[in-house]
C-alpha positions in Angstrom: 135.2 130.5 129.0 135.0 127.2 131.0 135.2 125.3 127.8 138.3 127.1 126.7 140.0 126.4 130.1 138.9 122.7 129.9 140.3 122.5 126.4 143.6 124.1 127.4 144.0 121.6 130.3 143.6 118.6 127.9 146.9 116.8 127.5 146.2 116.2 123.8 145.7 119.9 123.2 148.9 120.7 125.1 150.8 118.2 123.0 149.4 119.6 119.8 150.4 123.2 120.9 153.9 122.0 121.8 154.3 120.4 118.3 153.1 123.6 116.6 155.3 125.9 118.6 158.3 123.8 117.9 157.7 124.1 114.1 160.4 126.2 112.4 157.8 127.9 110.2 155.8 128.9 113.3 159.0 130.2 115.0 159.9 132.3 112.0 156.4 133.7 111.6 156.4 134.7 115.3 159.8 136.4 114.9 158.6 138.4 111.9 155.4 139.4 113.8 157.5 140.7 116.7 159.6 142.7 114.3 156.5 144.2 112.7 155.0 145.1 116.1 158.1 147.2 116.9 157.4 149.6 114.0 154.6 152.0 115.1 153.7 152.9 111.5 153.1 149.2 110.6 151.1 148.7 113.8 149.0 151.7 112.9 148.5 150.3 109.4 147.5 146.9 110.7 145.0 148.5 113.1 143.4 150.4 110.3 143.1 147.2 108.2 141.6 145.4 111.1 139.1 148.2 111.8 138.1 148.2 108.2 137.7 144.4 108.2 135.6 144.5 111.3 133.4 147.2 109.8 132.9 145.2 106.6 132.1 142.1 108.6 129.6 143.9 110.8 128.0 145.3 107.7 127.7 141.9 106.1 126.2 140.4 109.3 123.6 143.2 109.4 122.7 142.5 105.8 122.4 138.7 106.5 120.2 139.4 109.5 117.9 141.7 107.5 117.6 139.1 104.7 116.9 136.4 107.4 114.2 138.6 108.9 112.7 139.1 105.5 112.7 135.4 104.8 111.1 134.6 108.2 108.4 137.2 107.5 107.6 135.5 104.2 107.6 132.1 106.0 110.5 130.8 103.9 112.6 130.1 107.1 111.7 128.0 110.0 111.4 129.4 113.6 114.5 129.8 115.7 113.7 126.7 117.8 114.1 124.5 114.7 117.3 126.4 113.8 118.6 125.7 117.2 117.9 121.9 116.9 119.4 121.8 113.4 122.5 123.7 114.7 123.0 121.3 117.6 122.8 118.3 115.2 125.2 120.0 112.8 127.6 120.8 115.7 127.5 117.2 116.8 128.3 115.9 113.3 131.0 118.5 112.9 132.6 117.5 116.2 132.5 113.8 115.3 134.1 114.6 111.9 136.7 116.7 113.5 137.5 114.0 116.1 137.9 111.4 113.3 140.1 113.7 111.3 142.2 114.4 114.4 142.7 110.7 114.9 143.8 110.4 111.3 146.1 113.4 111.4 147.4 112.9 114.9 151.1 112.5 113.9 151.1 115.3 111.3 152.2 118.8 112.1 149.5 121.3 111.1 150.2 123.5 108.1 150.8 127.1 109.2 149.8 129.5 106.4 152.1 132.4 105.8 150.7 135.7 106.8 151.7 138.6 104.7 151.6 141.7 107.0 153.0 144.1 104.5 
């Protein structure tokens, strides 16, 4: 939570959010979202879709954890300590890559994908 607060206090993040919220596509999407949320039937439909997606995601995660446990039992996966070290290295590389991309794309407005709620 502290990381999120720290990020939101960052002037660069605030500038990026300002650019995004001033984007006409973003404004139009937010307007459409507000209209959809006024219709109780559509809200109910969206909730059902989200519940289904969460259930499917949870099921997939359980399957992955089972497979991971099987592979560990067979000795085909390293211990968690090694995984943690590898994850930290990967996180550092990913952060460095993201930082470089941010510098390259600093002046660009991010592409906002359209969300079909119907």
